[in-house]
N, CA, C and O atoms as a CHARMM CRD file, in Angstrom:
* protein
*
  296
    1    1 UNK  N     -6.49500 -19.84000   5.58800 PROA 1      0.00000
    2    1 UNK  CA    -7.15900 -20.47800   4.50600 PROA 1      0.00000
    3    1 UNK  C     -5.88900 -21.22900   3.92400 PROA 1      0.00000
    4    1 UNK  O     -4.74900 -20.93400   4.28400 PROA 1      0.00000
    5    2 UNK  N     -6.16900 -22.22700   2.99500 PROA 2      0.00000
    6    2 UNK  CA    -5.42700 -23.27600   2.28100 PROA 2      0.00000
    7    2 UNK  C     -6.01600 -23.36800   0.86100 PROA 2      0.00000
    8    2 UNK  O     -7.00400 -22.79200   0.40500 PROA 2      0.00000
    9    3 UNK  N     -5.21700 -24.18300   0.30900 PROA 3      0.00000
   10    3 UNK  CA    -5.75400 -24.44900  -0.92500 PROA 3      0.00000
   11    3 UNK  C     -5.39200 -23.65300  -2.16500 PROA 3      0.00000
   12    3 UNK  O     -5.70500 -24.01300  -3.30000 PROA 3      0.00000
   13    4 UNK  N     -4.79700 -22.68300  -1.91400 PROA 4      0.00000
   14    4 UNK  CA    -4.68300 -21.71500  -3.18300 PROA 4      0.00000
   15    4 UNK  C     -3.26000 -22.19300  -4.28200 PROA 4      0.00000
   16    4 UNK  O     -2.05300 -22.12600  -4.04800 PROA 4      0.00000
   17    5 UNK  N     -3.90800 -22.61900  -5.36800 PROA 5      0.00000
   18    5 UNK  CA    -3.11000 -23.20000  -6.14000 PROA 5      0.00000
   19    5 UNK  C     -1.90700 -22.40100  -6.78700 PROA 5      0.00000
   20    5 UNK  O     -0.88000 -23.04100  -7.00900 PROA 5      0.00000
   21    6 UNK  N     -1.95100 -20.96000  -7.13100 PROA 6      0.00000
   22    6 UNK  CA    -1.18400 -20.34200  -7.74700 PROA 6      0.00000
   23    6 UNK  C     -1.21000 -19.02400  -7.39200 PROA 6      0.00000
   24    6 UNK  O     -2.06500 -18.23100  -7.78600 PROA 6      0.00000
   25    7 UNK  N     -0.06000 -18.69400  -6.46600 PROA 7      0.00000
   26    7 UNK  CA     0.38700 -17.60400  -5.53200 PROA 7      0.00000
   27    7 UNK  C      1.75600 -17.32600  -5.65400 PROA 7      0.00000
   28    7 UNK  O      2.49900 -18.26200  -5.94800 PROA 7      0.00000
   29    8 UNK  N      2.28500 -16.04800  -5.45400 PROA 8      0.00000
   30    8 UNK  CA     1.56600 -15.11800  -4.84500 PROA 8      0.00000
   31    8 UNK  C      0.86700 -14.33600  -5.97700 PROA 8      0.00000
   32    8 UNK  O      1.45900 -14.22700  -7.05100 PROA 8      0.00000
   33    9 UNK  N     -0.41000 -13.75800  -5.80100 PROA 9      0.00000
   34    9 UNK  CA    -1.16400 -12.80400  -6.93700 PROA 9      0.00000
   35    9 UNK  C     -0.19700 -11.74000  -6.97800 PROA 9      0.00000
   36    9 UNK  O      0.49100 -11.29500  -6.06000 PROA 9      0.00000
   37   10 UNK  N     -0.26200 -11.36000  -8.34400 PROA 10     0.00000
   38   10 UNK  CA     0.47700 -10.39100  -8.76900 PROA 10     0.00000
   39   10 UNK  C      0.00700  -9.46000 -10.25200 PROA 10     0.00000
   40   10 UNK  O     -0.10800 -10.17500 -11.24700 PROA 10     0.00000
   41   11 UNK  N     -0.22400  -8.18400 -10.43200 PROA 11     0.00000
   42   11 UNK  CA    -0.78200  -7.79900 -11.46900 PROA 11     0.00000
   43   11 UNK  C     -0.28700  -8.53100 -12.74100 PROA 11     0.00000
   44   11 UNK  O     -0.94500  -8.35900 -13.76700 PROA 11     0.00000
   45   12 UNK  N      0.84500  -9.36100 -12.78200 PROA 12     0.00000
   46   12 UNK  CA     1.23800  -9.83800 -13.95600 PROA 12     0.00000
   47   12 UNK  C      0.53400 -11.01400 -14.30800 PROA 12     0.00000
   48   12 UNK  O      0.56900 -11.58300 -15.39900 PROA 12     0.00000
   49   13 UNK  N     -0.22600 -11.39300 -13.11500 PROA 13     0.00000
   50   13 UNK  CA    -1.16300 -12.72900 -13.58500 PROA 13     0.00000
   51   13 UNK  C     -2.22300 -12.50300 -14.49300 PROA 13     0.00000
   52   13 UNK  O     -2.61100 -13.40100 -15.24000 PROA 13     0.00000
   53   14 UNK  N     -2.85000 -11.07900 -14.48200 PROA 14     0.00000
   54   14 UNK  CA    -3.83500 -10.78000 -15.58300 PROA 14     0.00000
   55   14 UNK  C     -3.51300 -11.20900 -16.71500 PROA 14     0.00000
   56   14 UNK  O     -4.45900 -11.60300 -17.39700 PROA 14     0.00000
   57   15 UNK  N     -2.18800 -11.29300 -17.29800 PROA 15     0.00000
   58   15 UNK  CA    -1.27500 -11.57200 -18.59200 PROA 15     0.00000
   59   15 UNK  C     -1.07300 -12.83600 -18.73800 PROA 15     0.00000
   60   15 UNK  O     -0.84100 -13.25100 -19.87300 PROA 15     0.00000
   61   16 UNK  N     -1.11400 -13.81100 -17.54800 PROA 16     0.00000
   62   16 UNK  CA    -0.37300 -15.22400 -17.94000 PROA 16     0.00000
   63   16 UNK  C     -1.76200 -15.86100 -17.86600 PROA 16     0.00000
   64   16 UNK  O     -1.92500 -16.01800 -16.65600 PROA 16     0.00000
   65   17 UNK  N     -2.71400 -16.25800 -18.41300 PROA 17     0.00000
   66   17 UNK  CA    -3.54600 -17.30100 -18.64600 PROA 17     0.00000
   67   17 UNK  C     -3.58600 -17.97900 -17.90100 PROA 17     0.00000
   68   17 UNK  O     -4.45800 -17.89300 -17.03500 PROA 17     0.00000
   69   18 UNK  N     -2.71000 -18.90800 -17.90000 PROA 18     0.00000
   70   18 UNK  CA    -2.46900 -20.18900 -17.54500 PROA 18     0.00000
   71   18 UNK  C     -2.41200 -19.95000 -15.54600 PROA 18     0.00000
   72   18 UNK  O     -3.00600 -20.64700 -14.72300 PROA 18     0.00000
   73   19 UNK  N     -1.76200 -19.09600 -15.35000 PROA 19     0.00000
   74   19 UNK  CA    -1.51900 -18.57900 -13.67600 PROA 19     0.00000
   75   19 UNK  C     -3.07700 -18.23600 -13.29800 PROA 19     0.00000
   76   19 UNK  O     -3.65200 -18.77400 -12.35100 PROA 19     0.00000
   77   20 UNK  N     -3.70400 -17.23500 -14.19400 PROA 20     0.00000
   78   20 UNK  CA    -4.81800 -16.45900 -13.80900 PROA 20     0.00000
   79   20 UNK  C     -5.83100 -18.20200 -13.41900 PROA 20     0.00000
   80   20 UNK  O     -6.35100 -18.56200 -12.36300 PROA 20     0.00000
   81   21 UNK  N     -5.76500 -18.86100 -14.68300 PROA 21     0.00000
   82   21 UNK  CA    -6.84500 -20.15600 -14.69200 PROA 21     0.00000
   83   21 UNK  C     -6.39900 -20.75000 -13.30000 PROA 21     0.00000
   84   21 UNK  O     -7.27200 -20.48200 -12.47500 PROA 21     0.00000
   85   22 UNK  N     -5.52400 -21.34500 -12.82900 PROA 22     0.00000
   86   22 UNK  CA    -5.23500 -21.95000 -11.64200 PROA 22     0.00000
   87   22 UNK  C     -5.49400 -21.15300 -10.55300 PROA 22     0.00000
   88   22 UNK  O     -5.80800 -21.65800  -9.47600 PROA 22     0.00000
   89   23 UNK  N     -5.40500 -20.05800 -10.69500 PROA 23     0.00000
   90   23 UNK  CA    -5.75100 -19.29600  -9.04300 PROA 23     0.00000
   91   23 UNK  C     -7.37100 -19.36600  -9.24200 PROA 23     0.00000
   92   23 UNK  O     -8.06700 -19.69500  -8.28000 PROA 23     0.00000
   93   24 UNK  N     -7.73100 -19.17500 -10.00900 PROA 24     0.00000
   94   24 UNK  CA    -9.33300 -19.12500 -10.21500 PROA 24     0.00000
   95   24 UNK  C     -9.83400 -20.42100  -9.72800 PROA 24     0.00000
   96   24 UNK  O    -10.79300 -20.46500  -8.95800 PROA 24     0.00000
   97   25 UNK  N     -9.19700 -21.53200 -10.16400 PROA 25     0.00000
   98   25 UNK  CA    -9.67700 -22.76000 -10.00500 PROA 25     0.00000
   99   25 UNK  C     -9.58000 -23.60500  -8.71300 PROA 25     0.00000
  100   25 UNK  O    -10.01100 -24.73000  -8.45900 PROA 25     0.00000
  101   26 UNK  N     -8.67400 -22.45300  -7.75900 PROA 26     0.00000
  102   26 UNK  CA    -8.27300 -23.04100  -6.51400 PROA 26     0.00000
  103   26 UNK  C     -9.29300 -23.47000  -5.81400 PROA 26     0.00000
  104   26 UNK  O    -10.35100 -22.86900  -5.99800 PROA 26     0.00000
  105   27 UNK  N     -9.28100 -24.64000  -4.80100 PROA 27     0.00000
  106   27 UNK  CA   -10.45500 -24.99800  -3.80400 PROA 27     0.00000
  107   27 UNK  C     -9.53200 -24.46500  -2.56700 PROA 27     0.00000
  108   27 UNK  O     -8.36500 -24.76100  -2.31000 PROA 27     0.00000
  109   28 UNK  N    -10.54200 -23.46600  -1.78900 PROA 28     0.00000
  110   28 UNK  CA    -9.94400 -22.90400  -0.48700 PROA 28     0.00000
  111   28 UNK  C    -10.71400 -23.34600   0.47800 PROA 28     0.00000
  112   28 UNK  O    -11.93700 -23.39400   0.34700 PROA 28     0.00000
  113   29 UNK  N     -9.93500 -23.81500   1.83100 PROA 29     0.00000
  114   29 UNK  CA   -10.63100 -24.23200   2.58100 PROA 29     0.00000
  115   29 UNK  C    -10.17900 -23.71300   4.14700 PROA 29     0.00000
  116   29 UNK  O     -8.95300 -23.73000   4.25100 PROA 29     0.00000
  117   30 UNK  N    -10.79700 -23.30700   5.25200 PROA 30     0.00000
  118   30 UNK  CA   -10.00000 -23.10800   6.32800 PROA 30     0.00000
  119   30 UNK  C     -8.96000 -24.31200   7.05000 PROA 30     0.00000
  120   30 UNK  O     -9.13600 -25.51800   6.87400 PROA 30     0.00000
  121   31 UNK  N     -8.11800 -23.87000   7.69000 PROA 31     0.00000
  122   31 UNK  CA    -7.01500 -24.33600   8.23200 PROA 31     0.00000
  123   31 UNK  C     -7.68600 -24.71700   9.66000 PROA 31     0.00000
  124   31 UNK  O     -8.77500 -24.17700   9.85600 PROA 31     0.00000
  125   32 UNK  N     -7.27100 -25.44300  10.53600 PROA 32     0.00000
  126   32 UNK  CA    -7.46300 -25.85900  11.65400 PROA 32     0.00000
  127   32 UNK  C     -7.56500 -24.66700  12.52700 PROA 32     0.00000
  128   32 UNK  O     -8.35200 -24.64700  13.47300 PROA 32     0.00000
  129   33 UNK  N     -6.66400 -23.51300  12.18700 PROA 33     0.00000
  130   33 UNK  CA    -6.54700 -22.36600  13.23000 PROA 33     0.00000
  131   33 UNK  C     -7.64400 -21.53700  12.67700 PROA 33     0.00000
  132   33 UNK  O     -8.33300 -21.02000  13.55700 PROA 33     0.00000
  133   34 UNK  N     -7.99100 -21.27100  11.46900 PROA 34     0.00000
  134   34 UNK  CA    -9.22300 -20.90700  11.24500 PROA 34     0.00000
  135   34 UNK  C    -10.45500 -21.34700  11.27800 PROA 34     0.00000
  136   34 UNK  O    -11.32000 -20.57300  10.86800 PROA 34     0.00000
  137   35 UNK  N    -10.80300 -22.49400  11.69800 PROA 35     0.00000
  138   35 UNK  CA   -11.89000 -22.88200  12.37300 PROA 35     0.00000
  139   35 UNK  C    -12.16000 -22.80700  13.73200 PROA 35     0.00000
  140   35 UNK  O    -13.31100 -22.88900  14.16100 PROA 35     0.00000
  141   36 UNK  N    -10.92000 -22.61600  14.63800 PROA 36     0.00000
  142   36 UNK  CA   -10.78700 -22.33600  15.82600 PROA 36     0.00000
  143   36 UNK  C    -11.16900 -21.08100  16.35100 PROA 36     0.00000
  144   36 UNK  O    -11.79300 -20.91700  17.40000 PROA 36     0.00000
  145   37 UNK  N    -10.72400 -20.10100  15.49100 PROA 37     0.00000
  146   37 UNK  CA   -11.03200 -18.87500  15.69300 PROA 37     0.00000
  147   37 UNK  C    -12.37400 -18.25200  16.30100 PROA 37     0.00000
  148   37 UNK  O    -12.59000 -17.70600  17.38300 PROA 37     0.00000
  149   38 UNK  N    -13.24200 -18.55100  15.14600 PROA 38     0.00000
  150   38 UNK  CA   -14.83800 -17.89200  15.07900 PROA 38     0.00000
  151   38 UNK  C    -15.41900 -19.03600  16.22300 PROA 38     0.00000
  152   38 UNK  O    -16.46500 -18.64000  16.73800 PROA 38     0.00000
  153   39 UNK  N    -15.07300 -20.03700  16.59800 PROA 39     0.00000
  154   39 UNK  CA   -15.38300 -20.99100  17.29700 PROA 39     0.00000
  155   39 UNK  C    -14.91700 -20.56500  18.88200 PROA 39     0.00000
  156   39 UNK  O    -15.51000 -21.04300  19.85000 PROA 39     0.00000
  157   40 UNK  N    -13.94100 -19.74100  19.00800 PROA 40     0.00000
  158   40 UNK  CA   -13.34200 -19.10300  20.42900 PROA 40     0.00000
  159   40 UNK  C    -12.66100 -20.29000  20.99200 PROA 40     0.00000
  160   40 UNK  O    -12.50900 -20.33200  22.21300 PROA 40     0.00000
  161   41 UNK  N    -12.27200 -21.16600  20.32100 PROA 41     0.00000
  162   41 UNK  CA   -11.41800 -22.25600  21.13300 PROA 41     0.00000
  163   41 UNK  C     -9.97000 -21.45200  20.66000 PROA 41     0.00000
  164   41 UNK  O     -9.31500 -21.54200  21.69800 PROA 41     0.00000
  165   42 UNK  N     -9.38800 -20.95600  19.99300 PROA 42     0.00000
  166   42 UNK  CA    -8.06700 -20.28100  19.89500 PROA 42     0.00000
  167   42 UNK  C     -8.28800 -18.73200  19.58500 PROA 42     0.00000
  168   42 UNK  O     -9.35800 -18.31200  19.14500 PROA 42     0.00000
  169   43 UNK  N     -7.05500 -17.82200  19.88400 PROA 43     0.00000
  170   43 UNK  CA    -6.93600 -16.53800  19.84200 PROA 43     0.00000
  171   43 UNK  C     -5.83500 -16.04100  18.54300 PROA 43     0.00000
  172   43 UNK  O     -4.62500 -16.22600  18.67800 PROA 43     0.00000
  173   44 UNK  N     -6.25200 -15.57200  17.63400 PROA 44     0.00000
  174   44 UNK  CA    -5.34300 -15.11300  16.63000 PROA 44     0.00000
  175   44 UNK  C     -4.35000 -13.99700  16.62800 PROA 44     0.00000
  176   44 UNK  O     -3.63000 -13.69100  15.67800 PROA 44     0.00000
  177   45 UNK  N     -4.39900 -13.32300  18.00500 PROA 45     0.00000
  178   45 UNK  CA    -3.38700 -12.69000  18.48300 PROA 45     0.00000
  179   45 UNK  C     -2.27200 -13.36300  19.14400 PROA 45     0.00000
  180   45 UNK  O     -1.17500 -12.80500  19.16700 PROA 45     0.00000
  181   46 UNK  N     -2.45000 -14.54800  19.70300 PROA 46     0.00000
  182   46 UNK  CA    -1.45200 -15.29100  20.07100 PROA 46     0.00000
  183   46 UNK  C     -0.31000 -15.86700  18.80400 PROA 46     0.00000
  184   46 UNK  O      0.91700 -15.88400  18.89600 PROA 46     0.00000
  185   47 UNK  N     -1.00800 -16.23600  17.83800 PROA 47     0.00000
  186   47 UNK  CA    -0.36700 -16.14900  16.33900 PROA 47     0.00000
  187   47 UNK  C      0.31100 -15.22600  15.73400 PROA 47     0.00000
  188   47 UNK  O      1.08400 -15.40900  14.79400 PROA 47     0.00000
  189   48 UNK  N      0.05200 -14.22600  16.23900 PROA 48     0.00000
  190   48 UNK  CA     0.31900 -13.01600  15.40800 PROA 48     0.00000
  191   48 UNK  C      0.37400 -11.66500  16.34900 PROA 48     0.00000
  192   48 UNK  O     -0.39500 -10.70700  16.27300 PROA 48     0.00000
  193   49 UNK  N      1.20000 -11.79000  17.02400 PROA 49     0.00000
  194   49 UNK  CA     1.69900 -10.79900  18.07700 PROA 49     0.00000
  195   49 UNK  C      1.94300  -9.06700  17.47300 PROA 49     0.00000
  196   49 UNK  O      2.93500  -8.78700  16.80000 PROA 49     0.00000
  197   50 UNK  N      1.23000  -8.36500  17.71900 PROA 50     0.00000
  198   50 UNK  CA     1.57700  -6.88700  17.48100 PROA 50     0.00000
  199   50 UNK  C      2.28200  -5.99200  18.35700 PROA 50     0.00000
  200   50 UNK  O      1.93800  -5.66900  19.49400 PROA 50     0.00000
  201   51 UNK  N      3.56400  -5.52500  17.55800 PROA 51     0.00000
  202   51 UNK  CA     4.35400  -4.59500  18.26400 PROA 51     0.00000
  203   51 UNK  C      5.01700  -3.44800  17.09400 PROA 51     0.00000
  204   51 UNK  O      5.93200  -3.47800  16.27200 PROA 51     0.00000
  205   52 UNK  N      4.08100  -2.53300  17.50100 PROA 52     0.00000
  206   52 UNK  CA     4.42800  -1.27700  16.01000 PROA 52     0.00000
  207   52 UNK  C      3.96200  -0.09400  16.81800 PROA 52     0.00000
  208   52 UNK  O      3.35100  -0.13900  17.88600 PROA 52     0.00000
  209   53 UNK  N      4.32500   0.91600  16.18000 PROA 53     0.00000
  210   53 UNK  CA     4.02800   2.26000  16.33300 PROA 53     0.00000
  211   53 UNK  C      3.32200   2.99800  15.52500 PROA 53     0.00000
  212   53 UNK  O      3.86800   3.10700  14.42700 PROA 53     0.00000
  213   54 UNK  N      2.16600   3.64200  15.63500 PROA 54     0.00000
  214   54 UNK  CA     1.30500   4.09300  14.69600 PROA 54     0.00000
  215   54 UNK  C      0.78800   5.24100  15.08200 PROA 54     0.00000
  216   54 UNK  O     -0.01600   5.34300  16.00900 PROA 54     0.00000
  217   55 UNK  N      1.32200   6.41500  14.22300 PROA 55     0.00000
  218   55 UNK  CA     0.92900   7.99400  14.80300 PROA 55     0.00000
  219   55 UNK  C      1.19800   8.24400  16.46000 PROA 55     0.00000
  220   55 UNK  O      0.36900   8.82800  17.15900 PROA 55     0.00000
  221   56 UNK  N      2.30300   7.78900  16.91100 PROA 56     0.00000
  222   56 UNK  CA     2.80600   8.22500  18.05500 PROA 56     0.00000
  223   56 UNK  C      2.21100   7.47600  19.07600 PROA 56     0.00000
  224   56 UNK  O      2.59100   7.84900  20.18600 PROA 56     0.00000
  225   57 UNK  N      1.26800   6.38400  19.09600 PROA 57     0.00000
  226   57 UNK  CA     0.77000   5.37900  19.72900 PROA 57     0.00000
  227   57 UNK  C      1.38600   3.77800  19.40000 PROA 57     0.00000
  228   57 UNK  O      1.52400   3.22300  18.31000 PROA 57     0.00000
  229   58 UNK  N      1.65200   3.34800  20.60200 PROA 58     0.00000
  230   58 UNK  CA     2.51300   2.26300  20.74500 PROA 58     0.00000
  231   58 UNK  C      1.38900   1.02200  20.65600 PROA 58     0.00000
  232   58 UNK  O      0.64900   0.97600  21.63800 PROA 58     0.00000
  233   59 UNK  N      1.19100   0.17300  19.79000 PROA 59     0.00000
  234   59 UNK  CA     0.21600  -0.84300  19.63800 PROA 59     0.00000
  235   59 UNK  C      0.90900  -2.32100  19.94400 PROA 59     0.00000
  236   59 UNK  O      1.79200  -2.85500  19.27200 PROA 59     0.00000
  237   60 UNK  N      0.41500  -2.71900  20.86700 PROA 60     0.00000
  238   60 UNK  CA     0.91600  -4.48700  21.55600 PROA 60     0.00000
  239   60 UNK  C     -0.38200  -5.17400  21.80600 PROA 60     0.00000
  240   60 UNK  O     -1.53100  -4.73500  21.86500 PROA 60     0.00000
  241   61 UNK  N      0.05700  -6.23400  21.92200 PROA 61     0.00000
  242   61 UNK  CA    -1.21700  -7.64900  22.36600 PROA 61     0.00000
  243   61 UNK  C     -1.66600  -7.22500  23.78700 PROA 61     0.00000
  244   61 UNK  O     -2.77500  -7.66700  24.08600 PROA 61     0.00000
  245   62 UNK  N     -1.08900  -6.50700  24.67900 PROA 62     0.00000
  246   62 UNK  CA    -1.26300  -6.11100  25.84600 PROA 62     0.00000
  247   62 UNK  C     -2.51500  -5.44500  25.89600 PROA 62     0.00000
  248   62 UNK  O     -3.31600  -5.66000  26.80600 PROA 62     0.00000
  249   63 UNK  N     -2.71000  -4.72200  25.05400 PROA 63     0.00000
  250   63 UNK  CA    -4.16400  -3.94200  25.40700 PROA 63     0.00000
  251   63 UNK  C     -5.11300  -4.17200  24.08800 PROA 63     0.00000
  252   63 UNK  O     -5.66200  -3.14500  23.69000 PROA 63     0.00000
  253   64 UNK  N     -5.33100  -5.13100  23.50300 PROA 64     0.00000
  254   64 UNK  CA    -5.92000  -5.15100  22.14400 PROA 64     0.00000
  255   64 UNK  C     -7.60600  -4.91200  22.28900 PROA 64     0.00000
  256   64 UNK  O     -8.20200  -5.42900  23.23300 PROA 64     0.00000
  257   65 UNK  N     -8.18700  -4.24000  21.46400 PROA 65     0.00000
  258   65 UNK  CA    -9.67400  -3.90200  21.88600 PROA 65     0.00000
  259   65 UNK  C    -10.22700  -5.12200  20.93100 PROA 65     0.00000
  260   65 UNK  O     -9.64300  -5.54500  19.93300 PROA 65     0.00000
  261   66 UNK  N    -11.47600  -5.59500  21.44900 PROA 66     0.00000
  262   66 UNK  CA   -12.01100  -7.02400  21.03800 PROA 66     0.00000
  263   66 UNK  C    -13.74700  -6.39300  21.10200 PROA 66     0.00000
  264   66 UNK  O    -14.29100  -5.71200  21.97100 PROA 66     0.00000
  265   67 UNK  N    -14.19400  -6.85200  20.02700 PROA 67     0.00000
  266   67 UNK  CA   -15.78900  -7.01100  20.47700 PROA 67     0.00000
  267   67 UNK  C    -16.10200  -7.96400  21.52500 PROA 67     0.00000
  268   67 UNK  O    -15.42800  -8.95500  21.80400 PROA 67     0.00000
  269   68 UNK  N    -17.15700  -7.59400  22.07300 PROA 68     0.00000
  270   68 UNK  CA   -17.49600  -8.38600  23.10600 PROA 68     0.00000
  271   68 UNK  C    -19.20600  -8.78400  22.77500 PROA 68     0.00000
  272   68 UNK  O    -20.02500  -8.18300  22.07900 PROA 68     0.00000
  273   69 UNK  N    -19.32000  -9.87100  23.47300 PROA 69     0.00000
  274   69 UNK  CA   -20.98100 -10.35500  23.39300 PROA 69     0.00000
  275   69 UNK  C    -21.88500  -9.37000  23.41900 PROA 69     0.00000
  276   69 UNK  O    -21.68900  -8.38200  24.12800 PROA 69     0.00000
  277   70 UNK  N    -22.88400  -9.48500  22.73300 PROA 70     0.00000
  278   70 UNK  CA   -23.94700  -8.37400  22.63500 PROA 70     0.00000
  279   70 UNK  C    -25.17000  -8.76400  23.86500 PROA 70     0.00000
  280   70 UNK  O    -25.92800  -9.72800  23.75600 PROA 70     0.00000
  281   71 UNK  N    -25.17100  -7.82200  25.00100 PROA 71     0.00000
  282   71 UNK  CA   -26.13500  -7.96500  25.96600 PROA 71     0.00000
  283   71 UNK  C    -27.20000  -6.80100  25.83000 PROA 71     0.00000
  284   71 UNK  O    -27.00700  -5.59600  25.98900 PROA 71     0.00000
  285   72 UNK  N    -28.35600  -7.45000  25.50000 PROA 72     0.00000
  286   72 UNK  CA   -29.76500  -6.99700  25.38600 PROA 72     0.00000
  287   72 UNK  C    -30.52300  -6.97700  26.63800 PROA 72     0.00000
  288   72 UNK  O    -30.93200  -8.07300  27.01900 PROA 72     0.00000
  289   73 UNK  N    -30.79000  -5.96100  27.34700 PROA 73     0.00000
  290   73 UNK  CA   -31.80900  -6.18300  28.44000 PROA 73     0.00000
  291   73 UNK  C    -32.72200  -5.81000  27.93500 PROA 73     0.00000
  292   73 UNK  O    -32.75900  -4.88100  27.12900 PROA 73     0.00000
  293   74 UNK  N    -33.93300  -6.68200  28.44000 PROA 74     0.00000
  294   74 UNK  CA   -35.43800  -6.74500  28.12000 PROA 74     0.00000
  295   74 UNK  C    -36.35600  -6.26500  29.11900 PROA 74     0.00000
  296   74 UNK  O    -37.56800  -6.29500  28.90900 PROA 74     0.00000
């Protein structure tokens, strides 16, 4: 996403009317990457690699779980 006029969003923004109004008036749009991902022309995991431990399990990009196409047998 791009086009956010006022950031980062913070709790103090509720108290500063000019910041809150600029934030709400932002005109958001998708970046080139944001359009390419749902079109399956790019893969977000290539731009945001994962390597961390979670509950004793090592998470990496090597074995990412993915949704696949829905196959319906008629």
